[in-house]
N, C-alpha and C positions, 0 to 999 in steps of 0.2 A: 223654706219660702217658696211657692210653687212660682215655676217658670214664667205662667200667664201674670201674675202679681208683679213679680222683678221687671216684666217687659212694660207694664203699665206705670210702675216707678220711674223707669228710663226715660219712657215717652213724655211724662209729665215733667222732668227733670229738664228734658232738651227743649221744652215749649216756654218755659219760663224766658221772660223777655230779657233778663239780666243774662242769662245763659247765651241766648241767641245772639246778645249783643258782643259777647267775646267770642264766639263762634266755638264755644265747648261741645265735645260730643262725649257721650257716655262708650266707651269700648267694650266694657265688660261690668256686669252687675251680678253680685251673688249676695248671699247673707253675709254680711258683714264685711263687704269687701267691693271696691269700686275701682276701673282702671278710666280715666278721663283722658282728653288731650285737647289742646289749644293750639292753633299753630298763630303764633306772636305776628301782630300787624303793626304798620308802621305809626299807627295811634297808640300802639301800648309802649313807645318809647318814652324815656325819662330824659332830664336835660343833659344827662351823660350819654345819650343814644344806646342805652341799653334797655332791656325790657324793664318797664315801671312795676317796683314791688308789690303795687297793687293787683296789677294784671296777673301775676305769679300767685298771689293769696287768693284771687278770684278762682283760679284753676283747683288750688287746693280745697278751698271751702264747698265747690261743687262737688270734689271726690268724698270728701268726708262727710258731706250733707247725703249724700245719694248712698253710702256705706252705713252711715247711721238711720237712714229711713227705710233700710232695704228689709227691713223684717215687717213692714207696713205701720210701725206705730210711729207717731211724730216725735222725732227728736231734734231738739234745738240746742245748738252752741253754747256751752256755759264757759268755755275759755279755748281760745287757740293759740297755740306760739308758733312761731317761724323762724327759721334760721336760713338767710339768703347765704349759699357757699360759693356758687361761681355766677358770673353774670352771663345773660342771655340776649339775644339781638332779635331785632324784626327778622321774620323768614325763619325762625328756629320753630320746630316741631316740640312742643313739651308733652309730656307725659306724667299725670301724678296718678300714683297707687296709694289707695287709702285702704289699711288692713287694721281688723279689729284685734286690739290686744287682749281687752275684758270688757264683758258685758253683764252687769247685774240687772236687776229690776229696774233701779232708775237712773244708772249712770253706764255709760259707754265710752271707752277710751279707744283711740285710735293713733296710728303712727301714719304719716303721709309723706311719701318721697316724690321728688319732682325731677325727673331727668330730662335732657334734650335728646336729640336726634342720633347722638354719640356716645350715648348711656352714660354721660357725665351727669352727677349730681349737682343739680341747680339749687335746690332747697330740701331742706328736711323740717316737718311738722309734727308737732304731737297735738291733739284735740280732745278734750272732753265735753260730751252731749249729755243733756239730760233726755230721759227717755219719757214722754208721757203716756198715762193710761188712756189715748184716745187714737184711733187710727187715722191715717191719712184721709183726709175728706175726700178724694176721687176713688177711695177703694169702699165707701159707704154705699 
């Protein structure tokens, strides 16, 4: 995938209102790969005062979505499983790395690892995406 198209995908992902709500940034985007980060805010804490699982899942989903859509065709989630390994706290800088394991004509499989600033694994995720035979609308 050309750098110009990858940059356009990155820009459009970062413009999504939901992505902006969480302050998620795409640090690196290549075909089948994405590294994204999110600083955990006080608003992201749960009743245990640790990072809410849904906030971590949101970071995972953005990294997976960007990696899956990085070829320019629409890819939608069929299934995403997540394992929460260690707690995170407000103020932590989390980084999710989504790596493509397999890509066929209609199915893509991804592993996503979330780490904190101390290089400790916070969550591990596996995702399956359905690849549509349709370009991302902003690439047309």
